[in-house]
LOKERO-440219 format. One record per atom (N, C-alpha, C, O, CB): residue in one letter; x, y, z. Coordinates in steps of 0.1 Angstrom, whole numbers, plus 5000, padded with zeros to 4 digits. Glycine has a CB too. Layout:
AXYZ/...
//
This chain:
Q483250384873/Q483950474881/Q485250424885/Q485550304887/Q483050504894/V486250524886/V487550494891/V487550454906/V486950534913/V488550604888/Q488050344909/Q487950304923/Q489150214927/Q489650134919/Q486650224925/L489650234939/L490550144946/L490050104959/L489450184967/L491950224948/V490049974962/V489549914974/V490549834981/V491049734975/V488249834971/E490949874993/E491949795001/E491249685009/E490049705013/E492749885010/S491949575011/S491449475020/S492649395026/S493749415022/S490549375012/G492349315036/G493449235042/G493949275055/G494749205061/G494549225033/G493449395060/G493949435073/G493249355084/G492349275082/G493549585075/G493749375096/G493149305108/G494149315119/G495049395119/G492949165104/L493949235129/L494749225141/L495749115140/L495349005136/L493849205154/V496949145143/V498049045142/V499049065154/V499149185158/V498749055128/Q499648965158/Q500548975169/Q501949015164/Q502248995152/Q500748835176/A502649085173/A504049125169/A504849015163/A504848905169/A504749195181/G505549035153/G506348935146/G505548865135/G506148785127/G506748835156/G504248885134/G503448825124/G503448895111/G504248985108/G502048815129/S502648845101/S502648895088/S501148915083/S500248855088/S503348795078/L501049005074/L499749025067/L500049055052/L501149105049/L498949145074/R499049025044/R499149075030/R497949155027/R496749115028/R499148955021/L498149285024/L497149375020/L496949375005/L497849354997/L497449515024/S495649385000/S495349394986/S494749524983/S494049584991/S494349274983/C494949564970/C494349684965/C493749654951/C494349644941/C495449804963/A492349644951/A491649604939/A491249734932/A490649824937/A490449524943/A491649734919/A491349854911/A490349824900/A490149714895/A492649894904/S489549934897/S488549914887/S488350054880/S488550154886/S487249864892/G487850054868/G487450174861/G488550254854/G488350364849/G486850274871/F489750184853/F490850244846/F491850144841/F491750024846/F491550354854/T492750184833/T493750084828/T494850074839/T495750154840/T494450134815/F494749974847/F495549954859/F497049954856/F497850014863/F495249824866/S497449894845/S498949874842/S499550014838/S500850014838/S499149784831/S498750114836/S499350244832/S499750334844/S500250444842/S498350314823/Y499450284856/Y499550364868/Y500450304878/Y500450184881/Y498250394874/V501250394885/V501950364897/V500950334908/V499950404909/V502950474900/V501250234916/V500550214928/V501450244940/V502550194941/V500050064929/G500950334949/G501650364961/G500850314973/G499550324973/G501850514962/W501550284984/W500950244997/W501350355007/W502550385008/W501350105001/F500450405014/F500650505025/F499950455037/F499150365037/F500150645021/R500450505049/R499750475061/R499650595070/R500450685069/R500550355068/Q498650585079/Q498350695088/Q498050635102/Q497050575103/Q497250795083/A498850665112/A498650625125/A497850735132/A497950855128/A499950595133/P497150705143/P496350805150/P497250925155/P498350905161/P495750745163/G496851045152/G497551165156/G498751195148/G499551285151/G497951155170/K499051115137/K500251145129/K499851175114/K498751145110/K501151015129/E500751225107/E500551255093/E500651125085/E501351035088/E501551355088/R499951125073/R500051015064/R501451005058/R502051115055/R499051035053/E502050885057/E503350875053/E503450765042/E502750665042/E504350835064/F504450785033/F504750685022/F505250555028/F506150565037/F505650745012/V504850445023/V505350315027/V506150245015/V507250205017/V504250225031/A505450235004/A506050164992/A505350204979/A504250254980/A506050014994/G506050194968/G505450224955/G505950124945/G507050064946/G505750364951/I505250104934/I505550014923/I505150074910/I504050124909/I504949874926/S505950064900/S505650114887/S504550034880/S504249924885/S506950114878/G504050084869/G502950014862/G503249874858/G502449794858/G502550104851/S504449854853/S504849724848/S505349634859/S505449514857/S506049744838/G505549684871/G506149614882/G507649604882/G508149544891/G505549474882/G508249674873/G509749664872/G510549744881/G511649724883/G510149694858/N509849844887/N510549934897/N509749944909/N508549954909/N510750074890/T510449944921/T509849954934/T510650054942/T511750084940/T509749824941/A509950114952/A510550204962/A509950174975/A508750144976/A510350354957/Y510750194986/Y510350164999/Y510750275009/Y511850335007/Y510850035004/A509950305019/A510450385030/A511450305038/A511450185038/A509250435039/D512350375045/D513350315053/D512650215063/D513250115066/D514250415060/S511550255068/S510850175079/S510350045073/S510049955081/S509750255085/A510150045060/A509549925054/A510549835047/A510349715046/A508549965043/K511649885043/K512649815035/K513149695043/K513549705055/K513849905031/G513149575037/G513649455043/G512549375050/G512749265053/G514649485053/R511449445053/R510249375059/R509049365050/R508349265051/R509949445072/F508849465042/F507649475033/F508049455019/F509149485015/F506949615035/T507149395011/T507349374997/T506049414990/T504949364992/T507649224994/I506249504980/I505149554972/I505249474959/I506249444953/I505249704969/S504049444954/S503949364941/S502549404935/S501749474940/S504049214944/R502449354922/R501149374916/R500849264906/R501849204901/R501149514908/D499649234903/D499149144893/D498249214884/D497049234887/D498449014899/N498849264873/N498049344864/N496849264857/N495849324853/N498949404853/A497049134855/A495949054850/A494749054859/A493649034855/A496448914847/K494949074872/K493949074882/K493549214886/K492649234895/K494348994894/N494149314881/N493949454885/N494149474900/N493349544906/N492549504880/T495149414905/T495249414920/T496749434924/T497649384918/T494849284926/G496949524933/G498249544939/G498249484953/G497249464959/G498549694940/Y499449454958/Y499649394971/Y500749454979/Y501749514973/Y499949244969/L500649444992/L501649485001/L501849375011/L500949355020/L501349615008/H502949295010/H503249185019/H504049245031/H505049305028/H503949075012/M503549225043/M504249285054/M504649175064/M503849095068/M503249385062/N505949165067/N506449065076/N507049135088/N507349255088/N507548985069/S507349055098/S507949105111/S507349235116/S507949325119/S509449135108/L506049225117/L505249345121/L505449375136/L505649285144/L503749325118/G505449505139/G505549555153/G504449655155/G503849705146/G506949605155/P504249685168/P503249785172/P503349915164/P502349985162/P503249815186/E504549955160/E504850075153/E504250075139/E504150185133/E506350105152/D503849965134/D503249945121/D501649965122/D501049965112/D503549815115/T501149985134/T499749995135/T499250135129/T499850235132/T499349995150/A498350125119/A497950235112/A496750195102/A496550075101/A499050305104/V496150295096/V495250275085/V496150275072/V496850375070/V494150375084/Y496050175064/Y496850165052/Y496050195040/Y494950145038/Y497550025051/F496550285031/F495850325019/F496650295007/F497850295007/F495550475020/C495950254996/C496650244983/C496150364975/C495050414977/C496350114976/A496950404965/A496650524957/A497350504944/A498250424942/A497150654964/R496950584934/R497550574920/R498050714916/R497550814920/R496450524910/R499050704907/R499450824900/R499950784886/R500350674884/R500550904907/F499850874877/F500250854863/F501650914862/F501951024864/F499350914853/G502650824859/G504050864858/G504950774866/G504750654866/G504151004862/R505950834872/R506950764879/R506550754894/R505650824899/R508250824878/I507250664901/I506950644915/I507350774922/I508350834920/I507850524921/S506450814931/S506650934940/S506450894954/S505550814957/S505851044935/T507150964963/T506850944978/T505951054983/T505651054995/T508150954985/T505551144974/T504751264978/T503251234976/T502851204965/T505151384970/Q502551244987/Q501151204986/Q500251284977/Q499251234972/Q500551205000/S500651414976/S499851504968/S499951474953/S499051514945/S500251644970/Q500851384949/Q501051354935/Q500151224931/Q500251184920/Q502451324932/Y499451174941/Y498551064939/Y497151114939/Y496751174949/Y498750944949/G496351094928/G495051154927/G493851074931/G492851134933/G494951194913/V494050944932/V492950854935/V493350774947/V494450714947/V492450774923/W492550764957/W492850684969/W491750584972/W490550614969/W493050784980/G492050484979/G491150384985/G490650434998/G491050545003/G491650254986/Q489750365004/Q489150395017/Q490050365029/Q489750415040/Q487850335018/G490950285027/G491850245038/G491450115045/G490250075045/G491950345048/T492450045050/T492149925058/T493049925070/T494249955070/T492549795049/Q492449895082/Q493049905095/Q494049785097/Q493649675095/Q492049915106/V495249815101/V496149715106/V496549745120/V496949855123/V497449715097/T496349645129/T496649665143/T497549555147/T497249435146/T495349665152/V498749585153/V499749495157/V499849495172/V500049605178/V501149525151/S499549385179/S499549375193/S500949325198/S501549245191/S498449295198/S501349365210/S502549315216/S502349205226/S503249155232/S503349425222/
//
């Protein structure tokens, strides 16, 4: 079965760092863009970062640029989101998702989603 499973979330103090992982199975991982989205309580899901199948192209939301780094290890069928300088505004459930084609910031263009992992940043 096609599956994405996020891990690595947790509680971190403001200014700290976390690395989220997205483990993929059931499909040819390198053929798909990986996108990271997040959803805070009471807010809409928003794009955070995306990476092309080869890893050669990346895209970031303005809120993430300079603090977050998206990467992937196709040999391990795993995508990553490295998050630095975290603040309370980063508190959300973080999801990874896939699409076939180019990086998109539009959530409806990603057809498979993980279950999400909670990130909580305390001040």
